[in-house]
N, CA, C and O atoms as CSV, one atom per row, in Angstrom:
chain,resi,resn,atom,element,x,y,z
A,1,MET,N,N,-4.677,4.490,-96.040
A,1,MET,CA,C,-4.442,3.174,-96.623
A,1,MET,C,C,-5.078,2.334,-95.935
A,1,MET,O,O,-5.157,2.332,-94.707
A,2,VAL,N,N,-5.655,1.437,-96.814
A,2,VAL,CA,C,-6.302,0.246,-96.004
A,2,VAL,C,C,-5.804,-0.500,-95.654
A,2,VAL,O,O,-4.996,-0.907,-96.489
A,3,GLN,N,N,-5.785,-1.216,-94.444
A,3,GLN,CA,C,-4.812,-2.788,-94.454
A,3,GLN,C,C,-5.581,-3.718,-93.994
A,3,GLN,O,O,-5.021,-4.649,-93.416
A,4,GLY,N,N,-6.872,-3.732,-94.100
A,4,GLY,CA,C,-7.962,-5.050,-93.763
A,4,GLY,C,C,-8.432,-4.587,-93.047
A,4,GLY,O,O,-8.258,-3.457,-92.591
A,5,ILE,N,N,-9.502,-5.767,-92.652
A,5,ILE,CA,C,-10.579,-5.491,-91.797
A,5,ILE,C,C,-9.459,-6.424,-90.088
A,5,ILE,O,O,-8.905,-7.520,-90.007
A,6,LYS,N,N,-9.626,-5.138,-88.961
A,6,LYS,CA,C,-8.729,-5.569,-87.848
A,6,LYS,C,C,-9.620,-6.092,-87.159
A,6,LYS,O,O,-9.394,-7.263,-86.855
A,7,SER,N,N,-11.040,-5.430,-86.607
A,7,SER,CA,C,-12.108,-5.721,-85.475
A,7,SER,C,C,-13.107,-5.531,-85.722
A,7,SER,O,O,-13.511,-4.529,-86.312
A,8,THR,N,N,-13.951,-6.710,-85.220
A,8,THR,CA,C,-15.423,-6.759,-85.328
A,8,THR,C,C,-15.791,-6.924,-84.180
A,8,THR,O,O,-15.486,-7.860,-83.441
A,9,ILE,N,N,-16.662,-5.777,-83.888
A,9,ILE,CA,C,-17.728,-5.284,-82.383
A,9,ILE,C,C,-19.072,-6.081,-82.467
A,9,ILE,O,O,-19.805,-5.742,-83.396
A,10,TYR,N,N,-19.563,-7.187,-81.570
A,10,TYR,CA,C,-20.893,-7.171,-81.342
A,10,TYR,C,C,-21.520,-6.180,-80.668
A,10,TYR,O,O,-20.719,-5.259,-80.503
A,11,PRO,N,N,-22.628,-5.928,-80.181
A,11,PRO,CA,C,-23.173,-5.491,-79.330
A,11,PRO,C,C,-24.053,-6.831,-78.573
A,11,PRO,O,O,-24.954,-7.578,-78.954
A,12,VAL,N,N,-23.338,-6.694,-77.426
A,12,VAL,CA,C,-24.357,-7.724,-76.582
A,12,VAL,C,C,-25.599,-7.373,-75.475
A,12,VAL,O,O,-25.493,-6.232,-75.026
A,13,LYS,N,N,-26.365,-7.883,-75.128
A,13,LYS,CA,C,-27.293,-7.493,-73.959
A,13,LYS,C,C,-27.142,-8.508,-72.878
A,13,LYS,O,O,-27.646,-8.325,-71.770
A,14,ASN,N,N,-26.511,-9.492,-73.154
A,14,ASN,CA,C,-25.914,-9.830,-71.863
A,14,ASN,C,C,-24.490,-10.287,-72.113
A,14,ASN,O,O,-24.232,-10.862,-73.170
A,15,LEU,N,N,-23.526,-10.060,-71.180
A,15,LEU,CA,C,-22.439,-10.016,-71.905
A,15,LEU,C,C,-21.664,-11.270,-70.528
A,15,LEU,O,O,-20.435,-11.313,-70.565
A,16,THR,N,N,-22.125,-11.881,-69.798
A,16,THR,CA,C,-21.596,-13.336,-69.150
A,16,THR,C,C,-22.743,-14.290,-70.395
A,16,THR,O,O,-22.473,-15.487,-70.288
A,17,GLN,N,N,-23.360,-14.162,-70.981
A,17,GLN,CA,C,-23.990,-15.082,-71.848
A,17,GLN,C,C,-23.018,-15.404,-73.215
A,17,GLN,O,O,-22.490,-16.452,-73.588
A,18,ALA,N,N,-23.022,-13.482,-74.024
A,18,ALA,CA,C,-22.065,-13.357,-75.081
A,18,ALA,C,C,-20.638,-14.203,-74.490
A,18,ALA,O,O,-20.077,-15.186,-74.975
A,19,LYS,N,N,-20.357,-13.533,-73.447
A,19,LYS,CA,C,-18.605,-14.048,-73.536
A,19,LYS,C,C,-19.027,-15.616,-73.167
A,19,LYS,O,O,-17.943,-15.956,-73.641
A,20,ALA,N,N,-19.557,-16.749,-72.794
A,20,ALA,CA,C,-19.366,-17.903,-72.554
A,20,ALA,C,C,-19.034,-18.597,-73.805
A,20,ALA,O,O,-18.105,-19.367,-74.052
A,21,LEU,N,N,-20.226,-18.055,-74.723
A,21,LEU,CA,C,-20.853,-18.403,-75.936
A,21,LEU,C,C,-19.502,-18.513,-77.117
A,21,LEU,O,O,-19.212,-19.452,-77.860
A,22,TYR,N,N,-18.635,-16.756,-76.897
A,22,TYR,CA,C,-17.683,-16.746,-77.734
A,22,TYR,C,C,-16.354,-17.590,-77.453
A,22,TYR,O,O,-15.628,-18.061,-78.327
A,23,SER,N,N,-16.135,-17.713,-75.800
A,23,SER,CA,C,-14.941,-18.257,-75.268
A,23,SER,C,C,-14.684,-19.954,-75.914
A,23,SER,O,O,-13.640,-20.582,-76.086
A,24,LYS,N,N,-16.311,-20.372,-76.191
A,24,LYS,CA,C,-16.457,-21.645,-76.482
A,24,LYS,C,C,-15.868,-21.628,-78.085
A,24,LYS,O,O,-14.869,-22.178,-78.547
A,25,LEU,N,N,-16.726,-20.912,-78.634
A,25,LEU,CA,C,-16.577,-20.825,-79.925
A,25,LEU,C,C,-15.272,-20.480,-80.467
A,25,LEU,O,O,-15.063,-21.176,-81.460
A,26,LEU,N,N,-14.000,-19.431,-80.137
A,26,LEU,CA,C,-13.064,-19.568,-80.546
A,26,LEU,C,C,-12.050,-20.135,-79.986
A,26,LEU,O,O,-10.874,-19.952,-80.297
A,27,GLY,N,N,-12.582,-21.054,-78.889
A,27,GLY,CA,C,-11.553,-21.983,-78.231
A,27,GLY,C,C,-9.993,-21.217,-77.402
A,27,GLY,O,O,-8.806,-21.527,-77.299
A,28,ALA,N,N,-10.985,-19.961,-76.900
A,28,ALA,CA,C,-10.203,-19.073,-75.923
A,28,ALA,C,C,-10.510,-18.047,-75.089
A,28,ALA,O,O,-11.367,-17.224,-75.409
A,29,GLU,N,N,-9.821,-17.979,-73.886
A,29,GLU,CA,C,-10.513,-16.874,-73.170
A,29,GLU,C,C,-10.056,-15.482,-73.532
A,29,GLU,O,O,-9.015,-15.273,-74.155
A,30,PRO,N,N,-11.004,-14.394,-73.052
A,30,PRO,CA,C,-10.748,-12.894,-73.697
A,30,PRO,C,C,-9.690,-12.773,-72.907
A,30,PRO,O,O,-9.613,-13.190,-71.752
A,31,TYR,N,N,-8.674,-12.073,-73.652
A,31,TYR,CA,C,-7.589,-11.344,-73.388
A,31,TYR,C,C,-7.982,-9.792,-72.760
A,31,TYR,O,O,-7.090,-9.092,-72.281
A,32,PHE,N,N,-9.094,-9.431,-72.801
A,32,PHE,CA,C,-9.832,-8.157,-72.048
A,32,PHE,C,C,-10.677,-8.187,-71.593
A,32,PHE,O,O,-11.665,-7.943,-72.285
A,33,ASP,N,N,-10.855,-8.463,-70.316
A,33,ASP,CA,C,-12.055,-8.785,-69.676
A,33,ASP,C,C,-12.744,-7.680,-68.509
A,33,ASP,O,O,-12.515,-7.879,-67.316
A,34,GLU,N,N,-13.637,-6.457,-68.967
A,34,GLU,CA,C,-14.225,-5.342,-68.222
A,34,GLU,C,C,-15.775,-5.308,-68.599
A,34,GLU,O,O,-16.318,-5.474,-69.691
A,35,PRO,N,N,-16.257,-5.064,-67.459
A,35,PRO,CA,C,-18.191,-4.826,-67.419
A,35,PRO,C,C,-18.131,-3.874,-68.754
A,35,PRO,O,O,-19.225,-3.876,-69.318
A,36,PHE,N,N,-17.420,-3.283,-69.231
A,36,PHE,CA,C,-17.673,-2.501,-70.472
A,36,PHE,C,C,-17.256,-2.991,-71.674
A,36,PHE,O,O,-17.896,-2.557,-72.633
A,37,TYR,N,N,-16.347,-3.790,-71.928
A,37,TYR,CA,C,-15.893,-4.559,-72.781
A,37,TYR,C,C,-15.257,-5.809,-72.500
A,37,TYR,O,O,-14.685,-6.072,-71.442
A,38,VAL,N,N,-15.397,-6.714,-73.670
A,38,VAL,CA,C,-14.638,-8.097,-73.704
A,38,VAL,C,C,-13.945,-8.229,-74.890
A,38,VAL,O,O,-14.533,-8.101,-75.964
A,39,GLY,N,N,-12.682,-8.488,-74.819
A,39,GLY,CA,C,-11.995,-8.814,-76.324
A,39,GLY,C,C,-11.181,-9.810,-76.680
A,39,GLY,O,O,-10.122,-9.998,-76.081
A,40,PHE,N,N,-11.572,-10.550,-77.677
A,40,PHE,CA,C,-10.797,-11.725,-77.790
A,40,PHE,C,C,-9.776,-11.579,-78.819
A,40,PHE,O,O,-10.195,-10.861,-79.727
A,41,LYS,N,N,-8.358,-12.079,-79.044
A,41,LYS,CA,C,-7.725,-12.244,-80.402
A,41,LYS,C,C,-7.585,-13.487,-80.924
A,41,LYS,O,O,-7.045,-14.455,-80.388
A,42,VAL,N,N,-8.120,-13.419,-82.046
A,42,VAL,CA,C,-8.092,-14.737,-82.814
A,42,VAL,C,C,-6.881,-13.981,-84.129
A,42,VAL,O,O,-6.918,-13.004,-84.877
A,43,GLY,N,N,-6.222,-14.725,-83.936
A,43,GLY,CA,C,-4.810,-14.419,-85.133
A,43,GLY,C,C,-4.632,-13.148,-85.186
A,43,GLY,O,O,-4.255,-12.735,-84.090
A,44,ASP,N,N,-4.731,-12.326,-85.972
A,44,ASP,CA,C,-4.282,-10.534,-85.949
A,44,ASP,C,C,-5.461,-10.113,-85.805
A,44,ASP,O,O,-5.545,-8.967,-86.245
A,45,GLN,N,N,-6.410,-10.492,-85.400
A,45,GLN,CA,C,-7.963,-9.788,-85.435
A,45,GLN,C,C,-8.629,-9.812,-84.014
A,45,GLN,O,O,-8.319,-10.577,-83.100
A,46,GLU,N,N,-9.562,-8.878,-83.987
A,46,GLU,CA,C,-9.934,-8.610,-82.625
A,46,GLU,C,C,-11.181,-8.852,-82.671
A,46,GLU,O,O,-11.935,-8.167,-83.362
A,47,ILE,N,N,-11.684,-10.091,-81.781
A,47,ILE,CA,C,-13.242,-10.066,-81.491
A,47,ILE,C,C,-13.847,-9.436,-80.073
A,47,ILE,O,O,-13.573,-9.683,-78.899
A,48,GLY,N,N,-14.873,-8.433,-80.749
A,48,GLY,CA,C,-15.177,-7.731,-79.425
A,48,GLY,C,C,-16.525,-7.668,-78.797
A,48,GLY,O,O,-17.498,-7.626,-79.550
A,49,LEU,N,N,-16.654,-7.660,-77.834
A,49,LEU,CA,C,-18.277,-7.853,-76.749
A,49,LEU,C,C,-18.771,-6.481,-76.271
A,49,LEU,O,O,-18.382,-6.416,-75.105
A,50,ASP,N,N,-19.260,-5.640,-76.496
A,50,ASP,CA,C,-19.442,-4.339,-75.982
A,50,ASP,C,C,-21.161,-4.290,-75.476
A,50,ASP,O,O,-21.980,-3.851,-76.283
A,51,PRO,N,N,-21.474,-4.618,-74.535
A,51,PRO,CA,C,-23.017,-4.747,-73.786
A,51,PRO,C,C,-23.184,-2.969,-73.795
A,51,PRO,O,O,-24.301,-2.768,-73.317
A,52,SER,N,N,-22.629,-1.814,-74.090
A,52,SER,CA,C,-23.561,-0.812,-74.795
A,52,SER,C,C,-23.698,-0.431,-76.172
A,52,SER,O,O,-24.373,0.557,-76.462
A,53,GLY,N,N,-23.259,-0.954,-76.838
A,53,GLY,CA,C,-23.732,-1.050,-77.993
A,53,GLY,C,C,-24.897,-1.269,-78.838
A,53,GLY,O,O,-24.802,-1.395,-80.059
A,54,HIS,N,N,-26.175,-1.323,-78.096
A,54,HIS,CA,C,-27.182,-1.445,-78.788
A,54,HIS,C,C,-27.614,0.208,-78.505
A,54,HIS,O,O,-28.172,0.939,-79.324
A,55,HIS,N,N,-27.101,0.654,-76.813
A,55,HIS,CA,C,-27.520,1.936,-76.895
A,55,HIS,C,C,-26.821,2.959,-77.551
A,55,HIS,O,O,-27.141,4.145,-77.470
A,56,GLU,N,N,-25.996,2.583,-78.116
A,56,GLU,CA,C,-25.048,3.689,-79.463
A,56,GLU,C,C,-25.606,3.638,-80.092
A,56,GLU,O,O,-25.675,4.783,-80.540
A,57,GLY,N,N,-26.563,2.707,-80.903
A,57,GLY,CA,C,-26.832,2.726,-82.043
A,57,GLY,C,C,-26.719,1.385,-83.340
A,57,GLY,O,O,-27.246,1.263,-84.446
A,58,MET,N,N,-25.640,0.419,-82.440
A,58,MET,CA,C,-25.313,-0.589,-83.043
A,58,MET,C,C,-26.297,-1.473,-83.821
A,58,MET,O,O,-26.389,-2.355,-82.967
A,59,THR,N,N,-26.811,-1.738,-84.454
A,59,THR,CA,C,-27.882,-2.651,-84.870
A,59,THR,C,C,-27.321,-4.474,-85.157
A,59,THR,O,O,-28.032,-5.442,-85.427
A,60,GLY,N,N,-25.845,-4.410,-84.971
A,60,GLY,CA,C,-25.462,-5.671,-85.512
A,60,GLY,C,C,-23.965,-5.679,-85.630
A,60,GLY,O,O,-23.523,-4.720,-84.997
A,61,PRO,N,N,-23.051,-6.357,-86.168
A,61,PRO,CA,C,-21.872,-6.572,-85.795
A,61,PRO,C,C,-21.104,-5.620,-86.557
A,61,PRO,O,O,-21.409,-5.679,-87.749
A,62,VAL,N,N,-19.953,-4.506,-86.220
A,62,VAL,CA,C,-19.410,-3.553,-87.162
A,62,VAL,C,C,-17.696,-4.401,-87.070
A,62,VAL,O,O,-17.215,-5.100,-86.179
A,63,SER,N,N,-17.235,-4.037,-88.155
A,63,SER,CA,C,-16.529,-4.638,-88.708
A,63,SER,C,C,-15.278,-2.982,-88.719
A,63,SER,O,O,-15.697,-1.841,-88.916
A,64,TYR,N,N,-14.448,-3.182,-88.573
A,64,TYR,CA,C,-13.333,-1.919,-88.353
A,64,TYR,C,C,-12.395,-2.553,-89.474
A,64,TYR,O,O,-11.890,-3.645,-89.734
A,65,TRP,N,N,-12.441,-1.303,-89.976
A,65,TRP,CA,C,-11.094,-1.338,-91.133
A,65,TRP,C,C,-10.269,-0.588,-90.664
A,65,TRP,O,O,-10.681,0.503,-90.270
A,66,GLN,N,N,-8.596,-0.951,-90.522
A,66,GLN,CA,C,-7.489,-0.501,-90.292
A,66,GLN,C,C,-6.855,0.335,-90.828
A,66,GLN,O,O,-6.038,-0.324,-91.471
A,67,VAL,N,N,-6.571,1.845,-91.100
A,67,VAL,CA,C,-6.105,2.371,-91.428
A,67,VAL,C,C,-4.786,3.087,-91.254
A,67,VAL,O,O,-4.295,2.926,-90.137
A,68,SER,N,N,-4.277,3.642,-91.872
A,68,SER,CA,C,-3.084,4.384,-91.773
A,68,SER,C,C,-3.515,5.542,-90.783
A,68,SER,O,O,-3.240,5.600,-89.584
A,69,ASP,N,N,-4.246,6.454,-91.527
A,69,ASP,CA,C,-4.728,7.770,-90.990
A,69,ASP,C,C,-5.932,7.996,-91.231
A,69,ASP,O,O,-6.406,8.310,-92.323
A,70,ILE,N,N,-6.770,7.778,-89.724
A,70,ILE,CA,C,-7.708,8.146,-89.841
A,70,ILE,C,C,-8.714,8.900,-90.071
A,70,ILE,O,O,-9.807,8.611,-90.558
A,71,LYS,N,N,-8.137,10.296,-89.548
A,71,LYS,CA,C,-8.996,11.645,-90.248
A,71,LYS,C,C,-9.316,11.821,-91.629
A,71,LYS,O,O,-10.300,12.391,-92.099
A,72,GLU,N,N,-7.979,11.034,-92.466
A,72,GLU,CA,C,-8.181,11.384,-93.863
A,72,GLU,C,C,-9.212,10.132,-94.736
A,72,GLU,O,O,-9.897,10.179,-95.758
A,73,SER,N,N,-8.962,9.284,-93.944
A,73,SER,CA,C,-9.921,8.104,-94.686
A,73,SER,C,C,-11.457,8.632,-94.231
A,73,SER,O,O,-12.359,8.698,-95.066
A,74,LEU,N,N,-11.663,9.010,-92.779
A,74,LEU,CA,C,-13.123,9.352,-92.532
A,74,LEU,C,C,-13.613,10.318,-93.556
A,74,LEU,O,O,-14.630,10.112,-94.218
A,75,GLN,N,N,-12.891,11.338,-93.663
A,75,GLN,CA,C,-13.038,12.387,-94.749
A,75,GLN,C,C,-13.257,11.836,-96.215
A,75,GLN,O,O,-14.221,12.169,-96.905
A,76,LEU,N,N,-12.570,11.228,-96.499
A,76,LEU,CA,C,-12.782,9.854,-97.812
A,76,LEU,C,C,-14.301,9.652,-97.772
A,76,LEU,O,O,-15.294,10.115,-98.334
A,77,CYS,N,N,-14.034,8.828,-96.928
A,77,CYS,CA,C,-15.683,8.045,-96.719
A,77,CYS,C,C,-17.305,9.168,-96.705
A,77,CYS,O,O,-18.435,8.864,-97.085
A,78,LEU,N,N,-16.867,10.301,-96.194
A,78,LEU,CA,C,-17.881,11.208,-96.223
A,78,LEU,C,C,-17.851,12.042,-97.436
A,78,LEU,O,O,-18.997,12.427,-97.668
A,79,HIS,N,N,-17.240,12.356,-98.063
A,79,HIS,CA,C,-16.979,12.730,-99.401
A,79,HIS,C,C,-17.540,11.997,-100.329
A,79,HIS,O,O,-18.172,12.451,-101.282
A,80,SER,N,N,-17.320,10.735,-100.077
A,80,SER,CA,C,-17.872,9.502,-101.364
A,80,SER,C,C,-19.684,9.354,-100.987
A,80,SER,O,O,-20.551,8.685,-101.549
A,81,GLY,N,N,-19.738,10.062,-100.091
A,81,GLY,CA,C,-21.434,10.126,-99.424
A,81,GLY,C,C,-22.064,8.902,-98.477
A,81,GLY,O,O,-23.182,8.396,-98.372
A,82,ALA,N,N,-20.711,8.679,-97.815
A,82,ALA,CA,C,-21.063,8.349,-96.063
A,82,ALA,C,C,-21.748,9.400,-95.424
A,82,ALA,O,O,-21.753,10.625,-95.554
A,83,ARG,N,N,-22.172,8.806,-94.892
A,83,ARG,CA,C,-23.215,9.633,-93.488
A,83,ARG,C,C,-22.096,9.595,-92.068
A,83,ARG,O,O,-21.880,8.464,-91.633
A,84,ALA,N,N,-21.457,10.666,-91.413
A,84,ALA,CA,C,-21.075,10.679,-89.908
A,84,ALA,C,C,-21.395,9.642,-89.210
A,84,ALA,O,O,-22.585,9.483,-89.481
A,85,ASN,N,N,-21.042,8.713,-88.372
A,85,ASN,CA,C,-21.962,7.646,-87.284
A,85,ASN,C,C,-21.257,8.213,-85.778
A,85,ASN,O,O,-21.998,8.418,-84.817
A,86,GLN,N,N,-20.212,8.371,-85.710
A,86,GLN,CA,C,-19.428,8.055,-84.723
A,86,GLN,C,C,-17.809,9.033,-85.149
A,86,GLN,O,O,-16.805,8.546,-85.669
A,87,ASP,N,N,-17.959,10.098,-84.839
A,87,ASP,CA,C,-16.945,11.091,-84.839
A,87,ASP,C,C,-15.150,10.150,-84.589
A,87,ASP,O,O,-15.319,9.046,-84.070
A,88,VAL,N,N,-14.247,10.351,-84.770
A,88,VAL,CA,C,-12.982,10.063,-84.152
A,88,VAL,C,C,-13.078,10.256,-82.801
A,88,VAL,O,O,-13.479,11.229,-82.161
A,89,LYS,N,N,-12.557,8.953,-82.381
A,89,LYS,CA,C,-12.618,8.820,-80.758
A,89,LYS,C,C,-11.378,7.938,-80.396
A,89,LYS,O,O,-11.027,6.857,-80.869
A,90,ASP,N,N,-10.700,8.877,-79.214
A,90,ASP,CA,C,-9.509,7.862,-78.465
A,90,ASP,C,C,-10.038,6.871,-77.839
A,90,ASP,O,O,-10.903,7.214,-77.034
A,91,MET,N,N,-9.851,5.847,-77.907
A,91,MET,CA,C,-10.180,5.023,-77.033
A,91,MET,C,C,-8.967,4.646,-75.921
A,91,MET,O,O,-9.277,3.800,-75.082
A,92,GLY,N,N,-8.027,5.039,-75.875
A,92,GLY,CA,C,-7.276,4.882,-75.047
A,92,GLY,C,C,-5.656,4.015,-75.886
A,92,GLY,O,O,-5.476,3.109,-76.700
A,93,GLY,N,N,-4.739,5.009,-75.041
A,93,GLY,CA,C,-3.165,4.664,-75.746
A,93,GLY,C,C,-2.982,4.883,-76.987
A,93,GLY,O,O,-2.183,4.245,-77.673
A,94,GLY,N,N,-3.902,6.058,-77.513
A,94,GLY,CA,C,-3.694,6.216,-79.147
A,94,GLY,C,C,-4.541,5.547,-80.253
A,94,GLY,O,O,-4.654,5.854,-81.440
A,95,LEU,N,N,-5.276,4.241,-79.321
A,95,LEU,CA,C,-6.115,3.825,-80.575
A,95,LEU,C,C,-7.210,4.421,-80.772
A,95,LEU,O,O,-7.964,4.722,-79.846
A,96,LEU,N,N,-7.514,4.743,-82.360
A,96,LEU,CA,C,-8.187,6.007,-82.799
A,96,LEU,C,C,-9.758,4.985,-83.662
A,96,LEU,O,O,-9.687,4.144,-84.558
A,97,MET,N,N,-10.907,5.470,-82.994
A,97,MET,CA,C,-12.195,4.953,-83.911
A,97,MET,C,C,-13.121,5.684,-84.137
A,97,MET,O,O,-13.494,6.636,-83.450
A,98,ALA,N,N,-13.650,5.216,-85.312
A,98,ALA,CA,C,-14.809,6.465,-85.993
A,98,ALA,C,C,-15.768,5.098,-86.688
A,98,ALA,O,O,-15.607,3.878,-86.715
A,99,SER,N,N,-16.803,6.029,-87.198
A,99,SER,CA,C,-17.392,5.108,-88.440
A,99,SER,C,C,-18.825,6.006,-89.271
A,99,SER,O,O,-19.293,7.070,-88.867
A,100,VAL,N,N,-19.152,5.469,-90.111
A,100,VAL,CA,C,-19.789,6.217,-91.007
A,100,VAL,C,C,-20.948,5.077,-91.475
A,100,VAL,O,O,-20.870,3.849,-91.496
A,101,LYS,N,N,-21.792,5.769,-91.755
A,101,LYS,CA,C,-22.991,4.579,-92.728
A,101,LYS,C,C,-23.404,5.540,-94.111
A,101,LYS,O,O,-23.691,6.670,-94.507
A,102,ASP,N,N,-23.110,3.645,-94.615
A,102,ASP,CA,C,-23.442,3.694,-95.599
A,102,ASP,C,C,-24.522,4.351,-96.810
A,102,ASP,O,O,-25.172,5.283,-96.337
A,103,ALA,N,N,-24.751,4.141,-97.850
A,103,ALA,CA,C,-26.152,4.617,-98.196
A,103,ALA,C,C,-27.211,3.576,-98.095
A,103,ALA,O,O,-28.350,3.852,-98.471
A,104,ASP,N,N,-26.962,2.554,-97.678
A,104,ASP,CA,C,-27.837,1.078,-97.008
A,104,ASP,C,C,-27.733,0.915,-95.460
A,104,ASP,O,O,-27.871,-0.124,-94.815
A,105,GLU,N,N,-27.490,2.031,-95.057
A,105,GLU,CA,C,-27.453,2.001,-93.628
A,105,GLU,C,C,-26.381,1.334,-92.725
A,105,GLU,O,O,-26.225,1.273,-91.505
A,106,ASN,N,N,-25.773,0.907,-93.686
A,106,ASN,CA,C,-24.602,-0.233,-92.666
A,106,ASN,C,C,-23.470,0.841,-92.452
A,106,ASN,O,O,-23.041,1.850,-93.013
A,107,ILE,N,N,-23.164,-0.087,-91.096
A,107,ILE,CA,C,-22.330,0.703,-90.654
A,107,ILE,C,C,-20.784,0.327,-91.020
A,107,ILE,O,O,-20.291,-0.789,-91.177
A,108,VAL,N,N,-20.110,1.761,-91.117
A,108,VAL,CA,C,-18.813,0.474,-91.562
A,108,VAL,C,C,-17.342,1.407,-90.318
A,108,VAL,O,O,-17.030,2.591,-90.190
A,109,GLY,N,N,-16.992,0.538,-89.870
A,109,GLY,CA,C,-15.999,1.193,-88.664
A,109,GLY,C,C,-14.641,1.393,-89.343
A,109,GLY,O,O,-14.365,0.923,-90.446
A,110,LEU,N,N,-13.754,2.190,-88.531
A,110,LEU,CA,C,-12.697,2.721,-89.368
A,110,LEU,C,C,-11.578,2.506,-87.859
A,110,LEU,O,O,-12.104,2.781,-86.780
A,111,ILE,N,N,-10.424,2.133,-87.845
A,111,ILE,CA,C,-9.812,2.186,-86.929
A,111,ILE,C,C,-7.793,2.358,-87.343
A,111,ILE,O,O,-7.166,1.691,-88.167
A,112,GLN,N,N,-7.264,3.451,-86.439
A,112,GLN,CA,C,-6.102,3.447,-86.555
A,112,GLN,C,C,-5.380,2.794,-85.213
A,112,GLN,O,O,-5.718,2.959,-84.041
A,113,LEU,N,N,-4.578,2.216,-85.594
A,113,LEU,CA,C,-3.859,1.687,-84.129
A,113,LEU,C,C,-2.631,2.782,-83.839
A,113,LEU,O,O,-2.341,3.824,-84.426
A,114,PRO,N,N,-2.098,2.187,-82.818
A,114,PRO,CA,C,-0.810,3.760,-82.122
A,114,PRO,C,C,0.406,3.046,-82.808
A,114,PRO,O,O,1.531,3.540,-82.737
């Protein structure tokens, strides 16, 4: 079951510049600030900055739809014509993420919270 968009992650080349821009734009400092990822909370959504995103094939921001069963949702997408982009990956603490590409090459992210 889809529960709405939970997270949008932006691939960035210069994490310092991106962090400064998004801090000003969002009016908040990041709640998570590491060299491999910077995360901001905006209401119940996460805005993330990923300095490895371009190297991992991200061509633009990716929105992650919160689902209750990521494996089932991934299979549903694949059976509906999407192509696998990233298999289910445990990001730590039971947070699971995966993504597919639709027929127009748009990346659709899936996220299951612990």
